[in-house]
PANUDO-289801 format. One record per residue (C-alpha): x, y, z. Coordinates in Angstrom, 1 decimal, decimal comma. Example, Ala and Ser with C-alpha at 12.3 -4.5 7.8 and 13.67 -1.06 7.14 Angstrom:
<site><x>12,3</x><y>-4,5</y><z>7,8</z></site>
<site><x>13,7</x><y>-1,1</y><z>7,1</z></site>
REM end
This chain:
<site><x>-30,7</x><y>4,3</y><z>11,5</z></site>
<site><x>-27,7</x><y>6,7</y><z>11,6</z></site>
<site><x>-24,6</x><y>6,5</y><z>13,8</z></site>
<site><x>-24,6</x><y>9,5</y><z>16,1</z></site>
<site><x>-21,6</x><y>11,8</y><z>16,3</z></site>
<site><x>-20,3</x><y>10,4</y><z>19,6</z></site>
<site><x>-20,3</x><y>6,8</y><z>18,2</z></site>
<site><x>-18,6</x><y>8,0</y><z>15,1</z></site>
<site><x>-16,0</x><y>10,0</y><z>17,0</z></site>
<site><x>-15,3</x><y>7,0</y><z>19,3</z></site>
<site><x>-14,8</x><y>4,6</y><z>16,3</z></site>
<site><x>-12,5</x><y>7,0</y><z>14,5</z></site>
<site><x>-10,4</x><y>7,7</y><z>17,6</z></site>
<site><x>-10,1</x><y>4,0</y><z>18,2</z></site>
<site><x>-8,5</x><y>3,7</y><z>14,8</z></site>
<site><x>-6,2</x><y>6,6</y><z>15,4</z></site>
<site><x>-5,1</x><y>5,5</y><z>18,9</z></site>
<site><x>-4,7</x><y>1,8</y><z>18,1</z></site>
<site><x>-3,0</x><y>2,4</y><z>14,8</z></site>
<site><x>-0,6</x><y>4,9</y><z>16,5</z></site>
<site><x>0,1</x><y>2,4</y><z>19,3</z></site>
<site><x>0,8</x><y>-0,4</y><z>16,8</z></site>
<site><x>3,2</x><y>1,8</y><z>14,8</z></site>
<site><x>5,0</x><y>2,8</y><z>17,9</z></site>
<site><x>5,3</x><y>-0,8</y><z>19,1</z></site>
<site><x>6,7</x><y>-1,9</y><z>15,8</z></site>
<site><x>9,3</x><y>0,9</y><z>15,8</z></site>
<site><x>10,3</x><y>-0,1</y><z>19,4</z></site>
<site><x>10,7</x><y>-3,7</y><z>18,2</z></site>
<site><x>13,2</x><y>-2,6</y><z>15,6</z></site>
<site><x>15,1</x><y>-0,6</y><z>18,2</z></site>
<site><x>15,2</x><y>-3,5</y><z>20,6</z></site>
<site><x>16,4</x><y>-5,9</y><z>17,8</z></site>
<site><x>19,1</x><y>-3,4</y><z>16,9</z></site>
<site><x>20,3</x><y>-3,6</y><z>20,6</z></site>
<site><x>20,3</x><y>-7,4</y><z>20,4</z></site>
<site><x>17,2</x><y>-7,8</y><z>22,5</z></site>
<site><x>15,4</x><y>-10,1</y><z>20,2</z></site>
<site><x>13,1</x><y>-11,6</y><z>22,8</z></site>
<site><x>11,9</x><y>-8,1</y><z>23,7</z></site>
<site><x>11,5</x><y>-7,3</y><z>20,0</z></site>
<site><x>9,3</x><y>-10,4</y><z>19,6</z></site>
<site><x>7,2</x><y>-9,4</y><z>22,6</z></site>
<site><x>6,7</x><y>-5,9</y><z>21,1</z></site>
<site><x>5,7</x><y>-7,3</y><z>17,8</z></site>
<site><x>3,0</x><y>-9,4</y><z>19,6</z></site>
<site><x>1,8</x><y>-6,3</y><z>21,4</z></site>
<site><x>1,7</x><y>-4,6</y><z>18,0</z></site>
<site><x>-0,4</x><y>-7,4</y><z>16,6</z></site>
<site><x>-2,8</x><y>-7,0</y><z>19,5</z></site>
<site><x>-3,2</x><y>-3,2</y><z>18,8</z></site>
<site><x>-3,8</x><y>-3,9</y><z>15,1</z></site>
<site><x>-6,5</x><y>-6,4</y><z>16,1</z></site>
<site><x>-8,2</x><y>-3,7</y><z>18,1</z></site>
<site><x>-7,9</x><y>-1,2</y><z>15,3</z></site>
<site><x>-9,2</x><y>-3,8</y><z>12,8</z></site>
<site><x>-12,2</x><y>-4,4</y><z>15,2</z></site>
<site><x>-13,0</x><y>-0,7</y><z>15,2</z></site>
<site><x>-12,8</x><y>-0,6</y><z>11,4</z></site>
<site><x>-15,0</x><y>-3,8</y><z>11,1</z></site>
<site><x>-17,6</x><y>-2,2</y><z>13,4</z></site>
<site><x>-17,8</x><y>0,8</y><z>11,0</z></site>
<site><x>-18,0</x><y>-1,5</y><z>7,9</z></site>
<site><x>-20,8</x><y>-3,5</y><z>9,6</z></site>
<site><x>-22,7</x><y>-0,3</y><z>10,5</z></site>
<site><x>-22,5</x><y>0,8</y><z>6,8</z></site>
<site><x>-23,8</x><y>-2,6</y><z>5,7</z></site>
<site><x>-26,7</x><y>-2,3</y><z>8,1</z></site>
<site><x>-27,6</x><y>1,0</y><z>6,3</z></site>
<site><x>-26,2</x><y>3,3</y><z>9,0</z></site>
<site><x>-24,6</x><y>6,1</y><z>7,1</z></site>
<site><x>-20,9</x><y>6,7</y><z>8,0</z></site>
<site><x>-19,8</x><y>10,1</y><z>6,9</z></site>
<site><x>-16,4</x><y>10,2</y><z>5,4</z></site>
<site><x>-14,7</x><y>13,1</y><z>7,0</z></site>
<site><x>-11,0</x><y>14,2</y><z>7,0</z></site>
<site><x>-10,6</x><y>12,7</y><z>10,5</z></site>
<site><x>-11,7</x><y>9,3</y><z>9,1</z></site>
<site><x>-9,2</x><y>9,6</y><z>6,2</z></site>
<site><x>-6,5</x><y>10,4</y><z>8,8</z></site>
<site><x>-7,5</x><y>7,4</y><z>10,9</z></site>
<site><x>-7,3</x><y>5,1</y><z>7,9</z></site>
<site><x>-3,9</x><y>6,5</y><z>7,1</z></site>
<site><x>-2,8</x><y>5,7</y><z>10,6</z></site>
<site><x>-4,0</x><y>2,1</y><z>10,4</z></site>
<site><x>-2,5</x><y>1,5</y><z>7,0</z></site>
<site><x>0,8</x><y>3,1</y><z>8,1</z></site>
<site><x>0,9</x><y>0,9</y><z>11,2</z></site>
<site><x>0,2</x><y>-2,3</y><z>9,1</z></site>
<site><x>3,1</x><y>-1,5</y><z>6,7</z></site>
<site><x>5,5</x><y>-0,6</y><z>9,5</z></site>
<site><x>4,6</x><y>-3,8</y><z>11,4</z></site>
<site><x>5,3</x><y>-5,9</y><z>8,3</z></site>
<site><x>8,7</x><y>-4,2</y><z>7,8</z></site>
<site><x>9,5</x><y>-4,4</y><z>11,5</z></site>
<site><x>9,0</x><y>-8,1</y><z>11,5</z></site>
<site><x>11,4</x><y>-8,4</y><z>8,5</z></site>
<site><x>14,0</x><y>-6,2</y><z>10,1</z></site>
<site><x>13,8</x><y>-8,1</y><z>13,4</z></site>
<site><x>14,2</x><y>-11,3</y><z>11,5</z></site>
<site><x>17,3</x><y>-9,9</y><z>9,7</z></site>
<site><x>18,8</x><y>-8,9</y><z>13,1</z></site>
<site><x>18,1</x><y>-12,4</y><z>14,3</z></site>
<site><x>19,9</x><y>-14,0</y><z>11,4</z></site>
<site><x>22,9</x><y>-11,6</y><z>11,9</z></site>
<site><x>23,1</x><y>-12,6</y><z>15,5</z></site>
<site><x>23,1</x><y>-16,3</y><z>14,7</z></site>
<site><x>26,0</x><y>-15,8</y><z>12,3</z></site>
<site><x>28,0</x><y>-13,8</y><z>14,9</z></site>
REM end
């Protein structure tokens, strides 16, 4: 059984959208920490985590379909979607570290 084009497009777009949302939320968290709004930064990082979970779920659906023998074509859009997800994951990790640094600086002030 093959995944139809609409299903494929939906899965790929979920990766792009949720990955993009996660990256934006992580960057917003850094900006809020920079302003001294550490509680808001923490809230944004939690929202970022939720977006990453959604993206991961979309990715997992695709992997499970492949395991079931449903061919998943690897197209440029898929590669782009995976780039979005990986970028978001890295930015989130760095944002968490930067927010933590701002927190430590605020404690010393």
